[in-house]
N, C-alpha and C positions, 0 to 999 in steps of 0.2 A: 340117852345112854350116859351112865355115870363115868367119871374119870377114874384112873388108877388110884389117885389119892383118896377119892371118895370111898372106893371099895376097901382100901386098907384101913381107913378110919372106921368104917362100919364093922370090919372084922375085929378091931381092937375095942369096940364098944364106945366109940366117941364119934361125934359128927364133925366134919370139916366145915368150919364157918367162914373160911376164906372165900371171897366172891369168885365166881367162875369168870374166866377171861371172856370178854365180849369183843367180837370182831369189830374193828373200827370201820365206819363207812368211808368210802373214798371222799377226798376233799374236793369241793367244787367252789370256784370263785363265785361270790354273789353277783348276780346280774343287776346292773344299774341302768335304768332307763331315764332319759331326760323327758320330763313331762312336756307334752305339746302345749305351748302357751298360746292362748287365743288372744291376738292383738286387740280384739274388740271386747274383751271381757270387762265388764263394768262400764261399758260405754253408754252414755246417755245423750241421745241426739239433741242438738240445739235447733233453734228455729231456722237458721240459715244453712245448716249442714247438708251436704249432698246425700243422695240416696246411697245406701250401703249395698251397691251392686258389684259383681265381679269386674275386674279391670277391663276385660275385653268388651263388656257392655258399656262401661264408662267411656272407653275410647271411641266406640261407635257414636255415642252421644256427642262427644267432642267433634267428631267429623261432621255430624249432621249440622252443627251450629257454625262451623267455619265457612262452609259454602265455597268461596273462591277468594283468592288473593291475586290482584292484578299486577302486571309488570309496570309499576308506576315510576320506577327510578331509572335514570339513564346514565350510561357510561359513555364518555367522550374524551379521548386523549388526543384528538386532532387527526388520528389515522383511522381509528375504528369507532363506531358508535352503535350501541344497542341498548334495548330496554331490559330490565331484570327485576326480580323480586328480592329486595334486600333483607338482611338479617333482622333489622329493627322492625320492618313492616311485618315480617313473619311472626316474630315474638309478640309484637303488640296485638296481633290477631289471635294468637293461641293463648296468651297469658290469662286473660279474664275468663275464657271458656274452660280451660283446664281447671282453674280455681273453682269455677261454679260446679263442675262435676267431680271435684275431689281427686284430680289426677296430678301427680308430680312427675316431672321428667328430670332424671338425675344422671349425670355421668358416673358410671361405675368403674370404668378403666379407660385410660388413654395411652395408646402406643404411638410414639412420635419418632419420626426420622428427620434428619436435617442434612442439607448440603449447601455449600457456598456457591454463589453464582453472581452474575452481573446483569444490570439492566441493559437495554439497547444503547443507552448513552454511556455505558461503562462504569456506572456507579456500583460499588460493592454492595451486595445484599445477601440475604440468607433465605433459603426456601425451607418451609416446614410442612410436612405431610403428617396428618394424624389419622389414626383409626380409633374411633371412640365406641366403646360398648355402653349402651344406655339402659337404664332401668326405668320403665314406665310403670309407676306405682299407682294402683287403684285406691279407691276410698277404703277398701277393706284390708289393704296391706299386701295384696297379691301383686305379682310383677309380670310384665311383659319385657322380654329382653330383645334389644335391637342393636344394630351396628350401622355406622355411617362414617364416611371419610370426608376430610377437608384439607385444603391446600392453600398456603398463603406465602407471599414474599414480603419481607420487611428489612429495612436497613438498620433497625434498632433492635429492641428486645420485645417486640409485640407480635412476632410471627406465630408463636404457639397459641396465643389468645385469639388471633385472627383466624387461624386454621380451625380451632375448636368452635368458633362462632359459625364458620361456614358449615362445619359438620352438623351443628344443631339445626341450621336452616334446612340442610339436606334431609335430616331425620324427620323434621316436622312436615315438610312438604311431601316427602315420599311416603312416610308411614301414614300420613293423613290423606293421601291421594287428593291433594288440593289442586283444583284446576285454576287456570289463569283468568278464565272468563273471556279470553280473546276469541275472535272468530277462528274457526277451524280452517287451516290453509287448504284443506281439501274441498272447501265449499266454493272456491273460485278457481278459474283457469285463466291462463294468459297465453295468447298466441305469440310464440317466440319468433322474433324477426331477426334480421342481421344485426350483430352487435355494432354499436357506434364506435368509430375510431377516435381514440383520445388524441388530442393535438399535442405536438411536441412541446409547446410552450407550457402546457398544463403540468409537465413533469418538473419544471424548473425549481419550484419551492422544495419539492421532495429531494431532488438531486443535491441542492445546496445545504439541506438540513444536516448538521453534524451527527444527528441521531440516526440517520438512515444507514442501515447495515450494508456490508459489502454484498451480502446475498441479494438484498433488495436492489442494489445498483445493477447487479448482473441481470436481474429480472427486468428492470427498466430497459436495459440495453437490448434484451431479447424482444421486448414488446415493441420498441422502436424499429427494430429490424423487421419484425413481422408486418408492421404497417408501412415499411419503406420510408421511414423518416429519419434514419441515421444521419443523412446529409442535410437535414433542415437546419438553417442558421437561426440562432437565438442569441439574446444578450446575456452573457455569462455573469458570474458574481462580481467581476471587476468592471463591468460595463462594456466589454469588447464583444464583437460579433464572433461566434464560434459555432461550428457544426455540433449539434447536440450529442451525436454519437461519440465524437472525440472528447467532448466535455465530460461525459460519463466515465470514459476510460481514464482520463487524466485525474479526475477527482478520486476515482477508485484507487489509483496507484498512490496518490498523495496520502490518502488515509491509511493505506497499507504500510507506507513508509513511516508514518507517524506512530502507528501501532507497534512497529518493530523497534523503534527507538525509545518508546515510553517504558 
């Protein structure tokens, strides 16, 4: 249909050469998409390169090659003793295997908390607890996400590093489902008999040790009472004969007084 201007121009014997208005299309923001980049684009495998398999397959291959890590290290502070699998032993077992299969284990995020504390001997120390988020990266660049925790005490500035090392050991052993190779405790049975009674004299070194806590002294007093040995005479720290029950109480009070004045 012509417009009013066009009809008037036609009646006057002339043509309207002005362009007809054209409705504008609504404006849309152009859409921008980031092209997906193939991390393996242009990759040319070398002679020693790992197979380009997904990360979960590469990790299974790592687990197959690890087999077991034994508890070959021993902790002994004079009061407790046990065998364990250390950080170095665990890393030494995993490092060459993960390299062979093209797997990287990288800390992605570390959340740490701290608190001041003291050792049993009263030395000031700091406790660090970390929660680490790990990226286990396969040869093709795909990722498994895992988390582990670690805890450490240190009197200097190494607590965070120690806690992260513990978290790494926990990750590798747990995510790798690594056995110890030790005999299963369920394979043997022991007929439990009556517990042997500890002699009063055997407590002397622990009672006289300045590092023995007040709680442990109370426990010793209880154990001596249970075995009816509170009245047993022993040679105390100054060479005199003294009932061991009285000795425990006396030393406990002396240390409590020292703690109150320090």
